[in-house]
N, C-alpha and C positions, 0 to 999 in steps of 0.2 A: 745593580747600581753602578758597577764599574764598566758597563757597556752603555755608551751614551750616543744620542743623536743630537743634531744641531739644526733645529727648525724654528724655534721661538727665542725671544729674548730671555725667557725664563730658563731655557736650556743653557744659555751662556752663564747665567747666575749659578746654576747647578754645577757646571764644570769648574767655574772659578772657585766656588766653595769647596769642592772636592780637592782641588789643587792646594788651596790654602790649609785645609784641615789634614790631609794625608801626606803632603809633601812628596808626591810621586816623582820618580826619577826616569821612568820610561813609559812612553805612550806609543800606540799604533793607531794610525788612521787608515781605515779601509775605504778606498774610493778616491779617484784622482780628478774629480770634477771641481767646480767652483768652491763648493762648501768644504770638501776634503782638503783642497790645496790651501784655502785661507785658514782652516783650522790648524793644519800642519805648520804653516808659517808662524802663527801666533803661539803655538806650543814651543816651537824652537826659540822664539823671542822670550818665552817664559823660563828658558833654561832647562827644558825637559828634553832628554834624548828621544827623538821622534823618528819613527819609520812610517812611510806611506806605502801601502800595498795597493797595487792596481792590477786588475785582471788582464787589461789590454797591454799592448806593447808601448803605450804612450799615455801621458796625462792629457787632460783637456781635449776631449774628442772633437770640439769645434775646430781645432787646428788639424792640419795634415801632419803626418809623422815627421817630415823633414823640419817643419817649423817647431813642433813640440820638442825636438831634440835640443834646440837652443835652451828651452826651459830645463830639460833634464840635467844638462851640465851645470847650469847656474844653480839649480836647487841643491844639487850635491855639494857645490862649492860653499853653500850657506850652512852645511851641516845636516841636511835632511837625508836620511837613509831611504833611498828610493828603490822599491822592489817592484819592478815591472813584470808583466806576464806571470803574476803570482796569484794563486786562487786560495782564499781562506775557506775551508770546508766545515770548520767548527770551532767553537770557543768553549773552554772548560776551566773551572777554578782549579788552581794548583798551589797549595801552601800559601794562601793569602794573596796570590797574584792570578793573572789570567794566562792561559796557554792557548795560543792560536794554532790550530791544526792546518798545515799548509799542504796542498796537493803536490805530491811527488817531491817534497822538499822538507828539510828539518823544521820542526815547530818553532814558534817565536813566543817569547814571554813579554808581558807588559803589566804595568800597574793599572792601566785602564785603556779602553778602546773607544775610538770615535767611529761610529758607523755612518758612512756617507756614500752610499752605493747608488744614489740616484733618486728620482722622484717619479711617482705614478699618480695619475688623476684620482683624487679622493671623491668618488661620485656615488657613494652609497645612498645618499638622500635622493639623487636623481634617479637611481635604479628603482627605489621604492615608489617614486612618483610616476614610474612608467615612462620616463622620457627616453627618446632615442639616443643610443650610445654608439660611438664610432671606435676608432683605433685606440687600443689600450683602455677601453671602457671610458674614453673621454666623452663629454657631452656634445652632441651635434647641435650646432647653431647656424643660423643664416647670417647674412651681412648686417642685419639689425641686432644681432646677438640674441635673437629669440630662439628658444628651444623648440622641440616638436610640439609643445603646448605653447601657443602664441602668447599666453598670459604669464609665462615664466621665462625670465631672462637668465643668462649665465655668462660669466666673464672670467678671465684669468687662467691659471694653470690647469684648471679642470676642463677647459673646452678645446674642441678640435677646430683649428682654423686653417687657412690656406697659406702655403708657402708662396710669398709674393712673386718669386722668380719662376718657379716650376708650375705653379697653379695646383700642386698636389696637396692633399690633406696633410696637416702637420701639427705637432705639439711644440710650443715654445714656452718653457717655464721661466719667463723673464718678466721683470717688473714693468718695463716700458710698454710692451704689448698689453699687459693686463690693465694698466692705468688708462691707456687709450681706449680699450674696449669698454671700460667703466663709463667713460664720457659718452661714447656712442650709445650705450644702453640708456643712459640718463636722458640724452637728447630725444631718443625715440619714445621713451615713456612720457616725456613732456610734450610730445606731439610735433617735434621737429624732424626734418628729413636728415638722416645720417646713415652712413654705411661704413663698415670696417672691411678693408680689402686685403688683410693678411699682414704677415711680418717677414722679415729677412733674417731674424736671429742675431742682430747686432749685439755684441757684448765686449766687455773689457774687464780685465782683472789685474790687480796689483799684487805682485809676489816679491816681497822684500823691496828691492829698488827697481825691479824689472816690471815692465808692463807687457801684457799679451792681449791682443784684440782681434776680432774677426767680424765679418759681416757677409751675408749672402752665402753662396755655395762654396764648399771645399771640394777637393777632388773626389772624395767618396760620394758626396751628394750629386756632383755633376755626372759621374759614371752611372749612378743608380737611376738618374733621370734620363739617361741616354743622350746627353748633350755632347756634341762634338766640340771640345774645348781645347785651348792651349793655355800656357801660363808664362808669366814673367816673374823672375825672382831677382831682386836687386838689393843693394846695400847703399844707403844714403845717410849722411850725417843729419842729426836732429836739428842743427842750425849751422850757420856759416862756419866752416871748419877753422877759420882764423880767429874766431871769437871763442874765448875760453869756455870749456865745458862741453864742447860738441862730442857726441857719441853716435856711433853707427846704429841704425835700426835696419832690420831685415823686413822687406816687403815682398809679399807673394800675391800676385793679382791674376785671377782667372778671367778668361774672356772667350767668347764664342768664336770659333775658327773662321767661319764664313763671313760674319758681319763685324767682328771686333767688339760686339756689345759686351759690356762688363757683366760678370756673373758673381764674383765674390772676391774678397780680399782678406789677408791675414798679415798682422804686423807684430813683431817682437822688438823690444828696445828699452831704453832707459829714459827717454825724454821726447815729448811731442807725439807719442804714439796715438794718444786719444784723439787729438784733433785731426790727424791724418785719416784714421779709420772713419771718423764722422764725415769728412769730405768725400771719402770713397763710398760710404753708405748713401750719401745724398746723390752721388753720381750714378750709382747702380739704380736707385729708386727712380731717377729721372730718365733711365734708359740710355745713358751716354755710352760712347765707345771709348776704347783705349786712346784713340787719336784725339778725342774730345778733351781728354785730360791735359794734353799739351797746351791747350788754349785757356785753361782755367786761370783767372786773374786772382791769385792768392796773395794775401798780405805778406810783406817781406821787410824784416829788419834783422840785422845779424844776430841779435840774441834769440830770435824766434824761429828763423828759417833760413832758407837760401833763395837766391834770385830765381833759380829753378828749383822749386819745392820738390821733396821726394814724391809727391803725388804727380807733379809734372813729369819727373824723371820716369815714373812708371809708365806714363803715356808714351814717352819717347822710346822706351824699350819695346813696348807693344807695337808701336809704329814701325820700329826697325825689324821686328820679327815678321810682321804681316807684309811688309814691303820687300822682304827678302834680302835686306841689307846685312843681316846676321843670321 
């Protein structure tokens, strides 16, 4: 009962009840993805000394390491004990608490543990039905969300879809793609023509006062796909710097070397991150180039942006790189 997962609303009730009843002072979260990070943030807010253990050298694997480092420093400044490149090999009870066995390191103690080590497609029903399965046992579907049995449809985290940029098979455990797939399936069942063409993995997360967002390919994904890419990293204010409250955000934009076509973007910052990642996601979807970003006519007023928006600035930097000016 002291080892918890966070999948349903009922799971949050269980965790809240445990905290109120047992008054724990120390928690360990295993896993540095969306669920693990958000759980850790809220445990810190609840006044519980919290450690986050992550097997990789960074949190939030949708980001590249250089961008994730901005999160690392910030999370530590908020009181989160961050343990990167740390592997938990076992958990056992010890005098009313839990002891976490850490590979090649001293053990850790906690009053309770939140296990958030990722998701896998839950496809036991599909297996029993004899449906065709793909990567990580996900359900194979066509563009109409039909399985290998045309009378059975499947949508959401359990299905294998296409990465819209690379065209390769992919898994996206995200609410946006799942909901869109649901509409496609409903349309097809109702006799309408509809197709689902894949996702780019656009995501955003709030961590204390910082926001981190990404869309499309990161460097690992671009390398895996064999794409010759380059990148621009820049720092722009969230709105006009002379207007109170402006704070820098960090933008990283990947583009195809030969054509300048946009491949992916990552942003960390404290204001306006969400709207910039959405503009870049739309630009990538539309097949725009870095140079095209310079011409986007984006809304401007000092409280909201700059006359040359950070998205425009990303375009100027890419243009400078590709033209050999820098």
